[in-house]
N, C-alpha and C positions, 0 to 999 in steps of 0.2 A: 314301888312306884306310887305316886299320888293317886288317890281314889276320888272320883267325883261323887260316887254314890255307894253306900253300903247298907245291907240288911244284916242286923246282928241279932241272932237267936229269936227271930220273929215267929210267933205262933198265933194262929187264928182258928177258933173252933166255932162250929155251928151245932145245933142239937143233933147228936149222933154222928157228926162228921168232924174230923180234924182236917181243915182245908190246907193249913200250913203248919208244919211240925218242926219247930226249932230251926228255922231256915236262916243260914248265914250265906251271903253272896256279895260280891263287890264288882263294881264297874269302873273302867278307866276312862280318862278324858280322851275324846276323839277316837273311840273304837266302835265298831259295829259288833254288838254282843247278842247273839241269838239265845233265846230260851226255848227249850223244847220239852215236850212231855205229852202224854195222852190227855184226852179230855178228862177233867177231874184231877189232874196232877197238881193244881194249885196256881197255874199261871195267871188266870184272871184275878184271883184273890190277891196275888202279889202286886199286880198292876194297880188295883184299886187302893191297896194300902199305901203304895208309893205316891199315888195321886191324892191321897187324903180323903178318898170317897168312903172308905170304911176304916175303922180303927183296929189295930192289932190288939190281941189280948195281952201279949208279952213281947218284949224285944224293943229294939230301937232302929230307926232309920237315920243314917248319917249322911248329910248332904254338905259337901265341901268342908268336912271336919266338924260340922255342927250337928249334934245328936238331938233327935226328937223321939219321944215316946208316943206322942200323939200328933199326927199331922192333919191339918185341915186342907181342903182344896185351895184356899187362898194362900196359905203358907207354902204349899207345894209349888203352886204357880209362881209365887214371888221368889222362890229359891231356884227357879229355872227349870222346873219339870213340866214337860208338855206331853200330853197323851192323845193319841188318835185311836179311838175305839172302833170296833167293827161297825157299830151304829154311830153314824156321824152326829156331832153336836152342832148342827147348822140349822138356820131358819130359812126354809125354802122361799118364803115371800119377801125376803130381803136381798139386797144386792151382794155381790162378792165383797166389795169394800166394807159395807155395813157389817157383814158377818165377821170379817177379819178383825175389825176394830170395835166389835160389840162390847159395851161396858167400858171402853177406853175414852178418855177425853181428847178430842182433836180440835185444836183451836183454842182461843182465849176467852170466847164468849160462852154464855150458857148453852146456846144451840151448837150442835156439831158443825164443824167447818167441812162441808161435804167436798169442796174442791180439794182441800188438803188431804182429806181421807182417801179420795180416789187417786190422787197423785202418789201417795205413799203406797197404796195397794198395787198400783201399776209398777212402781219401782221394785216392790217385793217380788212380784210375778216375774219381772224382767231378770232379777237377780237369780231366780230359780230356772231361768230359761224357758218360761211357760208363757204361752200367749192366750190368756183368758181375759176378756174385757171386764174391768172392775165394776162396770155398770150392769152386767148380766145378773139376772135373778138366779139365785142358787138352785131353785127348783127346776130351772131349764137346763142345768148342766148334767153331763153324764156322771156315773159313779166315780170314774177315774178323775174327772175334773173336780168333783166335790172333794175328793181325797187330797188333791193338790191345794185346794183352798184351805183345808184343815192344816196342811203342812205350813202354808204361808201364815196362817193364824198363829200357829205355835211359834214360828220364827219371829213374828212381829213382837212377841213377848220376851224376846232375847233368851229363848230356852237353851239350856246347857245339855239337858238330857231329853231326848225325844223317844217316847215309847210308842211302838207301832204294833197293834194287835191284829195279826193275820191280814195285812193290808192287801195282799194279792188274791184273796179268796173270791172277790166278786169282780175282778177286772181282767181284761184280755192280756195276752203275753206282751204285745207291743206297748200297751199302756204300762205294764209292770216294768218293762225295760226302762221307760222314761222315769219311773219312780226310783228305780235302782240308781240311775244316773244322778238324781237329786240327792239320794241318800249318800252316795260317795262324795258328792260335792260338799254336803253338810259335814261329813266326817273330816274332810280336808280343812274345814274351817274350825275344827275342834269340838264339834257337837258329838256327844255320845248318843248312839242309837241302840235302844234295846228292842230287838226284833223278835216278835213272837210268831212262830211259823211251824207248820207240820211238814213243809216241803223241803226235803233233804237237799235237793239240787240248789235251791235258792240259798239255803244256809251255808253250804260249802262254797258257793260262788261269792257271797257277800261278806261273810263274817270273819272277824279276827279271832273271836273265841265263841264257844258255845257252852251253855250250862244246861244241865238236865234236872228236871223235877219228876218225881215219881210218887204217887199217892201222898202228896203233900210234903214229901221229904226232899231235901237237897241231895243229889247223887254225886255230881262232880262238875268241874269246869275244865275244859281242854282247849288248847290252841287248835284252830282249824288245821 
């Protein structure tokens, strides 16, 4: 089956530590693929390499059949990779709409077209079934609402692969269920979700497949 994303023999070392050791793994279009492992297993390093935040020492990342030995954040984003880290990448003093389209050109003039920006942000939120006012300051939102803004921000960039790093760690169960609904909706639209979690119940409930990392090494991938 066609693969949307592959890691081929990826290795990353730090002084005294092999964070990833010859890891090869693949992800399919429109699947929720969980990645599990203890703290220090290499999950965060893997995410950062796919996002272009750090460079692998060896190996390749293949996105839609195109191989990269070195990814930058700009290339990763341009190729449709979105990442939601545990620490959100949002600016509290800016509105929801401004955060979603930060760095994007909206309108034809030099100045941003705020009316168009808010209309597009509202449309995005509606498409996710979320009622968050696009004019709200991000700093006034709950953790769960900020997470939804991050998802909307990723979707606005037409992401094909959305990586979620332990997204339920700081939110209540009811809020988590809403996020799971959105994840399933995105999956139905063909988005691949790489889901990092320690919570077995979530993994079995959500995932199509699960991969295991241990001490920087790839162990196995299994159908749920």
